[in-house]
C-alpha positions as CSV (number, residue, x, y, z in Angstrom):
1,X,-1.2,17.6,-10.2
2,X,1.9,18.9,-8.3
3,X,5.1,16.0,-9.3
4,X,4.8,14.8,-5.3
5,X,1.5,13.2,-6.2
6,X,2.5,11.7,-9.4
7,X,1.4,8.0,-10.3
8,X,4.2,5.9,-10.9
9,X,4.9,3.5,-13.2
10,X,6.3,1.2,-10.9
11,X,7.7,1.6,-7.3
12,X,9.5,0.4,-4.8
13,X,7.7,1.7,-1.5
14,X,9.6,0.8,1.6
15,X,6.8,0.7,5.1
16,X,8.0,2.5,8.2
17,X,6.7,1.1,10.8
18,X,8.4,1.3,13.9
19,X,11.4,4.2,14.5
20,X,14.5,1.5,13.1
21,X,12.6,1.3,9.7
22,X,12.4,5.2,10.2
23,X,16.1,5.3,10.7
24,X,16.8,4.2,7.8
25,X,15.0,5.5,5.6
26,X,15.9,8.7,7.1
27,X,20.1,8.0,5.4
28,X,18.2,7.2,1.7
29,X,19.8,9.2,-1.0
30,X,17.8,10.6,-4.3
31,X,16.5,7.5,-6.4
32,X,16.8,4.9,-3.8
33,X,12.8,4.0,-3.7
34,X,10.2,5.2,-5.0
35,X,7.9,6.5,-2.1
36,X,7.5,5.7,1.6
37,X,4.5,4.5,3.6
38,X,3.7,5.8,6.9
39,X,2.1,2.4,9.0
40,X,0.3,5.2,11.3
41,X,-1.4,2.3,13.4
42,X,2.4,1.4,14.7
43,X,3.8,4.6,15.5
44,X,0.3,6.5,16.6
45,X,2.0,8.8,19.2
46,X,4.0,10.7,16.1
47,X,2.5,14.3,15.8
48,X,3.3,14.8,11.8
49,X,4.8,13.2,9.3
50,X,8.6,13.4,8.7
51,X,10.1,15.4,6.3
52,X,11.5,13.3,3.7
53,X,13.1,13.2,-0.2
54,X,10.0,11.1,-0.5
55,X,6.8,10.6,-1.5
56,X,4.6,9.2,1.6
57,X,1.5,6.7,1.5
58,X,0.2,7.3,4.3
59,X,-2.2,4.8,6.2
60,X,-3.8,3.3,9.6
61,X,-4.6,-0.5,9.3
62,X,-7.6,-1.7,10.0
63,X,-7.1,-4.5,13.3
64,X,-8.7,-7.1,10.6
65,X,-6.2,-6.1,7.9
66,X,-3.2,-6.5,10.1
67,X,-3.2,-3.1,11.6
68,X,-1.7,-2.7,15.0
69,X,-3.1,-1.9,18.6
70,X,-6.6,-2.8,17.6
71,X,-7.5,0.7,16.9
72,X,-11.1,2.5,17.3
73,X,-12.8,4.0,14.2
74,X,-12.3,7.3,15.7
75,X,-8.4,6.5,16.7
76,X,-8.0,6.1,13.6
77,X,-9.7,8.9,11.9
78,X,-8.1,11.5,14.3
79,X,-4.7,9.6,13.1
80,X,-5.4,10.5,9.1
81,X,-6.6,13.8,9.9
82,X,-3.8,15.3,11.4
83,X,-1.0,13.3,9.7
84,X,-2.6,14.3,6.2
85,X,-0.8,17.7,5.9
86,X,2.2,15.5,5.1
87,X,1.0,13.2,2.3
88,X,1.0,12.9,-1.0
89,X,-1.3,9.2,-1.5
90,X,-3.4,7.8,1.3
91,X,-4.1,4.4,2.1
92,X,-7.9,3.7,3.1
93,X,-9.1,0.3,3.6
94,X,-12.2,-1.1,1.2
95,X,-13.9,-2.6,4.0
96,X,-13.7,1.5,5.7
97,X,-15.1,3.1,2.9
98,X,-18.5,4.2,4.3
99,X,-16.7,5.0,8.1
100,X,-13.5,7.2,7.0
101,X,-15.7,8.8,4.0
102,X,-14.3,12.1,5.7
103,X,-10.5,11.1,5.5
104,X,-12.0,10.7,1.5
105,X,-13.4,13.9,1.2
106,X,-10.3,15.4,3.3
107,X,-8.2,14.3,0.7
108,X,-9.5,15.4,-2.2
109,X,-9.6,18.0,-0.7
110,X,-6.1,18.6,-0.5
111,X,-5.4,17.0,-3.7
112,X,-4.1,14.0,-2.2
113,X,-4.1,11.0,-3.9
114,X,-6.7,7.5,-3.0
115,X,-5.4,4.3,-2.7
116,X,-8.0,1.7,-1.9
117,X,-6.9,-1.2,-0.3
118,X,-7.9,-4.8,0.8
119,X,-5.8,-6.9,2.6
120,X,-6.1,-10.6,3.2
121,X,-4.3,-13.4,5.7
122,X,-6.5,-15.9,6.4
123,X,-5.6,-17.5,2.4
124,X,-8.9,-17.8,1.2
125,X,-10.3,-18.3,-2.4
126,X,-10.8,-15.3,-4.7
127,X,-12.4,-15.7,-8.1
128,X,-10.9,-13.4,-10.4
129,X,-14.7,-12.3,-10.3
130,X,-14.7,-11.0,-6.6
131,X,-11.3,-9.5,-7.5
132,X,-12.7,-7.3,-10.6
133,X,-15.8,-6.4,-8.4
134,X,-13.3,-5.2,-5.6
135,X,-11.5,-3.4,-8.1
136,X,-14.7,-1.7,-9.2
137,X,-16.0,-0.3,-6.0
138,X,-12.4,1.0,-5.0
139,X,-13.0,3.3,-8.8
140,X,-16.5,3.8,-7.4
141,X,-15.1,5.4,-4.5
142,X,-12.9,7.9,-6.5
143,X,-9.7,5.4,-5.8
144,X,-6.7,6.7,-7.9
145,X,-5.0,2.6,-7.2
146,X,-6.4,-0.2,-6.6
147,X,-4.2,-2.3,-3.7
148,X,-4.6,-5.8,-3.2
149,X,-2.8,-7.9,-1.0
150,X,-3.4,-11.9,-0.4
151,X,-2.3,-15.4,0.0
152,X,-0.4,-17.0,-2.9
153,X,0.5,-20.5,-1.8
154,X,-0.7,-22.3,-5.7
155,X,0.4,-21.3,-8.8
156,X,-3.4,-21.5,-9.0
157,X,-3.4,-17.7,-6.9
158,X,-1.3,-16.2,-8.7
159,X,-3.0,-16.7,-11.7
160,X,-6.0,-15.1,-10.3
161,X,-4.4,-12.2,-9.2
162,X,-2.8,-11.5,-13.1
163,X,-5.6,-11.9,-14.7
164,X,-7.3,-8.7,-12.7
165,X,-4.4,-6.9,-14.8
166,X,-6.2,-7.9,-18.2
167,X,-9.7,-6.6,-16.6
168,X,-9.3,-3.9,-14.0
169,X,-10.6,-0.3,-14.3
170,X,-7.8,1.2,-12.0
171,X,-4.4,0.9,-11.5
172,X,-3.2,-1.5,-9.8
173,X,-0.8,-2.6,-7.0
174,X,-0.4,-5.6,-6.1
175,X,1.1,-8.3,-3.9
176,X,1.6,-12.0,-3.0
177,X,2.0,-13.0,0.6
178,X,3.4,-17.2,1.8
179,X,5.2,-19.1,-0.5
180,X,5.1,-17.5,-3.9
181,X,5.2,-14.2,-2.2
182,X,8.8,-13.5,-2.8
183,X,8.4,-14.4,-6.7
184,X,4.9,-13.2,-7.2
185,X,5.5,-10.2,-6.5
186,X,8.5,-9.6,-8.8
187,X,6.0,-10.8,-11.7
188,X,3.4,-8.4,-10.7
189,X,5.8,-5.5,-10.9
190,X,6.6,-6.9,-14.0
191,X,2.5,-6.5,-15.5
192,X,2.4,-3.5,-14.0
193,X,1.7,-3.2,-10.5
194,X,2.4,0.5,-9.4
195,X,3.6,0.5,-6.3
196,X,5.6,-2.4,-5.0
197,X,6.3,-2.7,-1.0
198,X,9.3,-3.6,0.6
199,X,10.9,-3.9,4.5
200,X,13.2,-1.3,5.8
201,X,13.8,-2.9,9.3
202,X,11.8,-6.1,9.6
203,X,9.8,-8.1,7.2
204,X,5.3,-7.8,8.2
205,X,4.7,-11.0,5.9
206,X,5.8,-14.2,4.7
207,X,7.5,-13.6,1.1
208,X,8.1,-9.6,1.9
209,X,11.9,-8.2,0.0
210,X,13.7,-5.7,1.9
211,X,12.7,-3.1,0.1
212,X,16.1,-1.8,-1.4
213,X,17.1,-5.1,-2.6
214,X,13.5,-5.4,-4.4
215,X,14.5,-1.7,-5.8
216,X,17.8,-3.3,-7.3
217,X,15.9,-6.3,-8.5
218,X,13.9,-4.4,-10.6
219,X,16.5,-1.8,-11.7
220,X,17.9,-5.0,-12.7
221,X,14.7,-6.1,-15.1
């Protein structure tokens, strides 16, 4: 597998969800970040993912998981197919594995690695067993990474996510949101979260670090 598809030890990912964010990303020098995420639901008119010094993670987020524009399954699939040639990784939500099966198959044919993700903004409580069940479903779908972003309002929320690191069938990318988002993201990165997302123009959720500041924090660690 090529270098651009290599799974990182612990990479900071800058989120490109607007023209302003892309202008920041385009000015970054080598080694500034580990990867970039192209949020195609935020930029549906793009003809292609622009060339970059950094590997691209492509995602078209489901409306129930923070996606913008209320895109239908067909619209999301069309965006994925159009933009896949520029991606090193593709991120498909756990809830969309069935309806976007073609995207998983196309990604596999192109040797593009698969991230299966789950985002929950409701503050619902998830048991360690349920979180591990999600990771197992991701593994069964052929994922290389399971990404999870949920509310971390209490130490117990953080502890549930930490427990997943000791009993996961896949490498993890774990993000906390809310009151303990900032502190928990540093902790999860230290525990081996392979992708750690940050904003380039403005935050998407409470508790999200600026990507460049997060990079400096992890380098100091």
